[in-house]
N, C-alpha and C positions, 0 to 999 in steps of 0.2 A: 605453385601453390600446393601446400601439403594437405594431406587428409586431416579434417578436423579432429578425428579420433586420435590420430598420431600426435597432433599438437596438444590435445588434452592429456595424453599419456606423458608427453615430454614435460608439460607443465607440472603434473603431479610428481614426476621424478625430480624435477628441479626443486620443488617445494620440500620434498623429503630430504634431499641432499643438503640444502641450506639450513633446514631445521636441525638436522643432526650436527652439522658443523657449528651452529650457534650453541647447541646444547653442550658440545665439548668445550666451548668457550673461545673467545678471542682475547688477545692480550691488550685490549683496549678497555681501560677502566670506565670510560664514558658509557659503555654499552649497558643498558638496563635490562629489565625483564621483558624481552622481546618475544612475540609470538607471530609466526608466519601464518597469515590467514588464507592467502590465495596467491596463485601465480597465473598470469595470463601470457600466452605466447602468441606472437603474430603469426599470420598464416604462412609466411615463408620461413618460420622457425629462426629468424635472425635476431629477434629482440624479445626479452622476457621482462614483464613488469611484476615485481614482487611486492605484494601488499602485506603490511605488518601492523601490529598494534603494540603499544608500550604501556605497561601497567605502571602508573605513577603520575608525577606532576608534569606540568608543561615543560619545565626545565629538563627533566629526565627524558622527555620525548625529543627535545632538541638535541640533547647530548647523544642519545641513541641514534638519531638521524645522522649526525656527524660521524659517529663511529661506523655506521653501516656504509656511509659514503666512502670513508677512508678504507674500508675492508672490501670494497666492491671488486677490485682486481683479484685479491686472494680468493674470494668466494667464486668468482667466475672461473678461476683456475681449478678449483675444487669441483665445480660443476662439469667442466671440460673433461676431467679425469674419469668421471663416473657416468657419463652418458655415451651413447653409441652414435650420436649424430656426427655428420661430417664437419659441421661448423658449430662452435660454441656460441650460443646467443649472448648478446650483451645484456647486462642486468641493470635494471633501474628499480630503486626502492621507493615505494609510495606508502605514506602513512595512511592506514585504513581508518576511516571515520565511523566504523560500525558501533563502537561503544557510545559515542556521543549521539549518533542518530538513534540508537536504541533507547537511550535515556530521554531524548526529546519525544520520541513516539510514546514512550510510557507516560510521560507527563501529560501529553495531549489526550491519551486514553483516560487517564485519571480525571482530567478536567471534564471530558465528555460524560463520564459516569456520574460525576457530581451534578452536572447540568441536567442530565436525564432524571436523576433522583429528585431534583428541585422541581422540574416540570411535572413529574408524576405526583408529587405532593400538591402542587397547585391544581392539577386536574382532578384529584380526589375531592378537594373541597370546593370545586367550582360549581356555580349555578348557571342555569340558562338565562340569557339576557331577555328572551321573549318566551314564546311557547316552546315546549320541549320538541315539538315537531312543527317547524315553521313552514313546511311545504303545503301548498294548497292541493287538496285531494280532489279528484274529479267526482262529480255528483253521481250517486247511484240512484237510478229511478226504479221504483217498484212497478210491477206490471199494472197495478190499479191506476197509477198516475198516468200511464200512457193512454189508458181507456178514457180517463177524464178529458184529456186533450182532444181525443177523437170525438167525444160527445159534444164538447164545446164547438168544434168545427161544424159538426152536424147541425147543432142548434142555430148557428149563424146562417148556415145555408137555408135552413127552414124559414128563418125570419125574413131573409131576403126574398124568398119565393112568395111569402104571404104579404110582403109589403110593409112589414112592421119595422120601424126604425128604433134603434137603441140610442139613448142619450146618456 
């Protein structure tokens, strides 16, 4: 198992080599406007997955995928000449869905902003269904009220002692 830092350096170097080679051009007319977005190398440095995007239509993406698949051997040879690893990793090209995902996320965020604005508008013009403060608050007794209760208890005790009944 190779050091993860070494694998990352190798992936960066492979990305640079392939990007330069594609910039110089391939003799395949099917290749469109391709951008290498990332390269991931396995821990044993034997396999590299190259992520790319293609600017254009779905047909141009398919044509570029076919062109990259056809040029895989030549690109692997180019990588082998320019790296210092003992073995040249195999290359696999994977279409990166970053632009599509970014567009979908942007549309979801736009929809969320619209809904938030709608809810804020409804909240601004909303009225309470009942009281503004529907919670029951505990009673607060004044000191005078407590004395009144004590006086009543005393009066009842006096009445019982005197034998007077209340009706």
